[in-house]
N, C-alpha and C positions, 0 to 999 in steps of 0.2 A: 502493501499499500504507500509503505512511502516512498520506495522506489520511481511509482507512478506520478504519486505528488512533484518530487523531484523536478521529472522530466516533464512534467507538464509548466513547471514554474520560468523552466529554465527554458521553455516554447515563447513563451510568453514574452520572456525579454529578450530572446533575440527577436522574435518578431515583431516586438514595437519598436525598439530602435530603428530596424530598418525599416518600417512602415514612416516614422517619422522622419527620415532623413531627406526622405523622397522630396524634388521643388515640385510646388504645385501638385495638381490633379488630385483626384475621387481622394487616394487613400493618402493623402497630406489632411484634405479638410476632413474627413474623418478622425484622423489620430488627432487633429487639433482641439475637437469637439472633444472626445472622451477622455483628453488631458485636462481637460477643465471642468468637465461633469460627470466621468466614470471611476469610479474607485474600488480596487480592492483588497478585503482583511484575511489574513490570514494568522490565525492561532487557538491559542485555547481558553477556553472560559470553563467555571464551576458552576452546575446547576443541582442544587437539591444535594448538594455534596457530592455529587459525581463532575470529573472532570471528562468533557471534549474536546475534541479537534472542529476546527470550522475555517469555513471557507466560503466569504459573504462579498456578492459581486452589490455595490452601493451605486445606481446612477440618477442623476441628479439633474432636472431641467427647469428654469426658469424662465419663462415668457411674459415681462414687464415684471408685473409685482404677484405674478402668479408664480410660486416655488412647489414645486413637487418633488422630492424622494421615496424610492422606493429599496425595498431591504430584501434582498435574495440569498436567503443564508442555507449554505448546505452543513449543519453541525452534526458534527457523527463523534463514535464512541473507538470505531475498529477501522473502518476502511472506508472512505469517501466515497469508491465506487460500490459498494452494495447497501443500498437505498433500507434495508432490514437494520441496519446499524445506527440510521440517524436519529437523530432526538427530534420525540414527539408530542411536543407542547399538550400537556391535559391527555396522552396518547390521544392525540390526533395526527396522523399525517400530513401535514398542511402541503403536501408536494401531490397528492394523487385527485385532487380535485374531483373529489366524489367518484370515483371511480368503482371503489367498494360498494357503492350503491347502486349503480347504474342497473337495471334491469330488474333489482329487486325489491327498491322504495326510489322510487324517482324524487320525491319530495324531499328525502334525507339528503340527497345525490346532489340538488338544487341547492339546497343550503348550505349544506360542507363545501361546493364548489366555491359560493358567497363568498363563505367563513374563508378557505385558502386563498382566495383572490384578493382578498380585503386584509388579509398578515401580511398580504409585501409591499402596503403603502406604509411607509414611514412617517412622513409626513409631508400633508399635502397643504399649503395657506395660501393666504391672500385678503389684506386691509386687515385693518384692524378695531375691536372691540371701541364705540364711544367716539371713534373717530372716522369710518368710513360709511359710507351710507350702506355697503355689502360687504362683510368679513365670511369667512369660510377657515377652518383651522380642523384640519383630520390629520390622526393617525398618534403616533406618542406625541401626547400634546405635557406641555410645561407651564403652563400658568393657566388652567380653566378659570374662569372669576365671571359672574354670575353681577352686571350692574355693577358696583360698585365695592361689593365684596366683601359688603356682613355677615352675608349667608355662605356662602363660597368665595375663596379669593389662595391663585397660584394652587390649586388642586393636581397633583401629578399622577397622572394613566399610569405611570413607566416607570415606579419605584423600585422597583424588582425584574424589569430589563436586565438580559433576555428571557429569563426562566417564564415569565409573566408579561407575557407581551398582549397587550391591547391596541385597539384604534376608537378611539376615541372620535368625539366629532364635536362643534362647538360654531354656530353660526350666526346670523341676526341681519335684517335687513331693515334699514329706516327709510321708511315712504313719507318722512316730509310730517306730517301730522303726528301719524303715528308711525310703532314699527316695535320689531321682538328680537330677542336674538333666544337660543336653547342648547343641551347640550346631552350629550350623553357619555359614561363614562368609555364602553367598550360595545362596538355594534356585535359583534358575535355574541358576546352573555355581558348583556345591558344588568348593570345592577343599580348607575345613581345615575338619575335624570332631573332636569333644568332646564328653568323657561324665564324669560320677564316679560311682559308686553307694555309698554309705554307707550303715551299721546303727550301731544302738546296740545294744551286744552285755547291759546291767546296765540291766534297768528303772529304778533308782532311779535312776540317772547319766545326764545329757546327755551324759555322753561320745561321740561318734562317730568310726566309725571308717572313712575311704574309700579307694577305690581311685579313680584320676583316669588316663584318656588324651585326649592331643593327637595330628593328625594331619595333616599338609599332603601331602598326594597327589600334588602335582608342587610341589615348592620351586622345582625349575628352570622355570616356565612362562616366568617372563621372559628366560631366556637363549635363548631359540631364535631360531635365525639368527645366531648368534653364531659364535664358535669354541667353545664349548661346548655347540652346539645335540644331540648326540647325551645330554644328562642329561635334558633336556627331555622331558617326560611318561614318564619312568625313573627320578627321583629325588624320593624322600618323604623327608621329616624328621618323627620319631617321638618322641612324648614320654610317659614313665607316671612314676605317683609313689600314695607312700600317705601321707593326712594321717590326722593325730588333730587333735581338733577338743572345746571345751571353755568353752560357756558358764560363767562364772562368778557372773556376775548378767548379768541379762536387759537385754538395753537398752530404755533409757526415754527418756522427755525430760530426767530429772536424770542418770543415769547407767548406763554395761554399758561390763562386761568380759568379753572371748572372749579365753583362752589357744588358740594352737595350733602344732603342729609338722607339717614337711612334709618329706621325702624324695624327691627324684625324681633321672631321668636322660633322655638323650636321644642318640639313633641315628638314622643312616639305613638306609635301606632301597630297593636299586637292582633293578628286574623284571626287569631283563638284565646282560651282561656290556659294559664301556664301557671304553674307553683313555683317560688322563687326560690333554687335549690339554696340558695344562703340563708335561709330562715325558715323556709316551709310552709309559706304563707303564700295563700292564693292571689294571683292576679287577674282579673276579667278582662277580656276581650274590648277589643275600639279603641278610638282615640280617643288619648288622654288628656283631653283639654282640661280636667279638673288642675293640674298642674301648672294655666296660665292665671287663674285664679285663686286666692284664698285670702279672705280680708285685704284685697289690693292683688293688683297684676304682680306676677313673678315668671321668673323662665324667658325674660326678652333682652333684648338689648339694643341701644341705639348709638348713633356717628354722625357726625357732621362737622366738617372741613372744609379746606383745600388742597387740588392738585391742579399741576400744570409744569412748567417749562420756563426754563431762563435760557437759552442760548443751548450750549451743549448738559443743563445741566435737568434733569425733573426732579419732582419732588412731591411729595406727600405730608400733611399735615390734617393729623383728626383727633377729635376728642370722643371717648366713649366710654358709656355707661353700661353694666349689663349684672342681672341679677337671676341668682339662679344655678342653672346648669349650663345656663348658656354663656358661648363665649364668642367673641368676634371671630371671623372666617373659621367657623364653625369646619366647613368643609374646605380643608388646606392642605400643604404638602405632605401633613405626617398623617392623615386623616387614614389611610389607610393602612395605617400600625396600629392607629389609638383607638379605631371603631368598634373594637371588643367590651374594651374600657370603658368607653361613653356607654355599652348597651349596658355592664354592669355596674356604672354610674349613676343609672335612671332607675332601677329594680327597689331599692328601698325607699325610692317615691311613690312606686307602682303600689307597694304591698301594702305602704299607710305605714309603716315604721320611721319613718323621718317625713317631717311635713315641709312644703316648698316653701311655705312662709316664714320658717327658720333660714332657710337660704342665707347666706351676703350678696351684697350690692357690692360692686366695683364699679370705681372708676378709671381712666386711662390715658394718658397719651400717647400717638403714637406718630414716628415722625421717620421719614423714609427721605434717602435722597441716589440717583441714579447721575453718572456721570460716562460721556462720551467723550473719549480722548484723544489725541493723535489720526486725525483721520478715520474714526472710528474702528483703528485696531484694535484699543482698550476700553473696555466695558467694567467700571465696576456700579455696586447696590446696593445699599444696607439701610438698614431699619431695623428702629423696636419700640415697643410698647414698655413702659412703666405704669403697674395695674398700683390703685390702694384703694382702701376702704375709708367713706368719709370719718369713721368715727377714730381712724388712726391718722389721720393727716396724711401727708406723702410719704410716709412710711409703706416698704412695698406691701401689698396684700399677701399674706400667707393665705389665702382665701382665693387666689388666682394665679395663672400662672404666667410670669414676664415673657415678652416673647421677640427674637429674634432671630431676620433675616440678610444673609449676608451671600454678596456672588460676586463673579469676577470673571470676566472673560479675555480670551490674546488671541486675537490673530495675526498668522504668518504675516514678515515684511515689518516687524518691530523691534524685535529684541536683536542683535545687531551677532554676527559669528555664527553665533546656533540660534536658525529660525524657525525656535519653536513655537509653538501653537496650544492652547490648551484650556479650560474651563472649569471653575467650581462651585458649589453651592451648598450655603450650610444652614437651616433650618433649624429651629430648637424651641422650645416652649420649656418652662419652668427653669433656666439656670438659677436666680440668684437663690429661693428656695430651697432649690439642691442643692446647693453648696451651703447653704445656712446648717441645712440636716445629716450632711453628709451624706448623701446619698445618689451625688453629682459625677456620671457621666458622660464623656461625650458622645457618645454612641448607644440613643436609647430609643424606645418606640416612642417619643416626642420628639426625636429626628430625625432630618431629613438629609442626606450625606450624599454626594456623588460627585467626582469629577474626572480628566484626563487629559494629558500629555502626549504632544506630537512631537516626536524627534526625527528633524531628516535624516537620513543617513548623507555622509559628507561623499561627493564626487557622484550619486544618483538620485539627480533632481526626482526621478520615479517614485523611490523606496521614501518610509519611513516606518519610525517605531515607533507603535501607540501603546499608552498606558493606559489603563482606566480602572478604576477606585470605586467602590460606593460600597454604602451598608444596606443588609438587606434583609429581611425577615425570616428568617430560618425556618425552611418549611421540611416536613418530613418527605421521605423521596421516593415514599411506597404510593402514599397521598394525595401528596400536593399539600394538606395544611400545614397553616404556620404551626410555628414550636412556642412552647410558653417557660417563661421562666422559670427551672424548676418540675416544671408541666402542669405549673400553674397560673389559670388565665389570671388571677387578681394581680399576680407580682408582671402580670404585661409581654408584650410579646417580646420572643429572644432574637435579638439584635446580631448577623454574622458579616464579615467583612470578604468581601468576593475581587478580587483583583485578576484583569486581563491582560497580559502582554501579545502582541501581536505587530505581525510585519503590515505596514499598509503599502498597498499598490497605486499609483495614479500612473493612468494611460498617459 
């Protein structure tokens, strides 16, 4: 197998220079396009505790503002040329395109064909939310946001890529007097849905009023097989909100300012009655609207502020107020890891053990700034929220997590001598309190962390070495279910590092 792979790589290495050396002609044009738009990766990857080799071809197409990237992988354990040794996400052979069903179950065959085709899309993007009359994002999405983000902001559907691959969709259209945006986290197996409908009641004003909602229809999915098994497929987390949006200065290269105000609430829904495994007390089925009112409103949040840009600086500043189990940016970059914990947090409120009126009230200030420098070759972003309870003044609240967001993007052409490129992000909740109580770790279920570095190989402009690192949820290699610290869901999802070193070939 290795001999055949080496021969394949050698043939490519010999063929590319010969084509590229041609002066003019169709071959030279094709190679020039492939050099800019097609890449190939050869390396290894750890998935669910098993080491695989991989060969991935990644074509990219850009037409104006439309960007399309494909992901064509062969991930194998033994032999690149033996399809039976290829990795099958969740048991699905993504390269059979429904062939195993054709003739016996054509409906399943058609669905499998659609699913396999969708998995080949790494990303498709056009336009930006809140800025363009039409936008669409498809594939591995890094910043799914509804409205201004009080319910959902920067949700990532690729936290465990490539072991778990999702193809999400986020799209919207602004018709002038009204508009909408919608999203789903994974087209083949959708679990999280979101939508926002907004309208502008005054023709002379840009003021928009929006209504939004997000639903995780199986928030307890990862609890299947644990003591909380009865909740799997039965417990949904819903969020709904109202917002105001007012562009003050339309965004431009020099200046842009937008004012906004949002109010939202979250609550669970149970499709059937269950027993709380922690207390043995019953929990009835239905929408738990009683959490929203107990001698006053509870389990809700509000935010108001401004965002915009000053030249190359993007900024955001907002005031937050929330109570109960509500938290700003409820569905965020860490949600995939914390959803099981959130379900468990709700249980004592649902069986009557804890009264929602006893839940704390928290205020906070969130600030964020992003910079584009050196002709957009260097991008930096950082944000932080400081929460406090009104009774304790500005001392950081012990009842709520502070929130840190940070990211860096480096493009080729900036660093002299070694023309490296890379990106890294680190999102975390609960930093200060975990330090104070001695439980702080850099990487836990409240953390989203990943990055990569690409270093070109000297004197070989078409080759580079890529180092990819991230923290992913530990999963059982047989069932694919997440694993918990000490096998106890109450202690959170067990996290593990994954590092991939690969050779990248650019035609």
